C-alpha positions, 0 to 999 in steps of 0.5 A: 610587801603588804599589797602582794600579800593582800592580792595573794589572799584575795586571789585565793579566796576568789579563785581568780585574779579578775574578781579580787580587784576592788573587793571590799572587806568587812571592817575587822579585815580592813583594820587587820590589813591596816595594822594587825591585831592592835588596830582591830583592838583599838578600832573596836574599842573605839566603836564600843566607846561610841556605842556607850556614849550614844547609849548614855545620851539616849537614856538621858533623853529617852522621852524625846522623840527627836532623840529616838530618831537620832538614836535609831539612825545612829544604830543603822549607821553603826551597823553599816560601819561594822558590816562594811567599814568602807570609808567613802560609803560610811562618810556618805551615809553619815552625811545624808542620814545621821547628820541631817537628823542631828541638825533638824533635832538641834534646830527644833528641840528645846534648849538644853535638851539635845 
């Protein structure tokens, strides 16, 4: 089964059964373990679409300082998504960094700007 395979692989990587419990893997490894190469492809294709949508939005609003702040926090957030991909951590970082920036920007921006 999948769990025993993951346990065997992590035991081999860490050379111990003690250190492989609770190990977090990078995003592509978690995607692969969830569904193989198809989920790796679909996950990174989706991430590419998010990056493209974010870039198009930023180029349209590049002179707005609030848009620059949102773009910067989103890039930092998306780095964490790629480097770790651990869902509870990603959700917490989004909730406490990106979401407040977007809420503040929407509150204080001009109509039809954000």
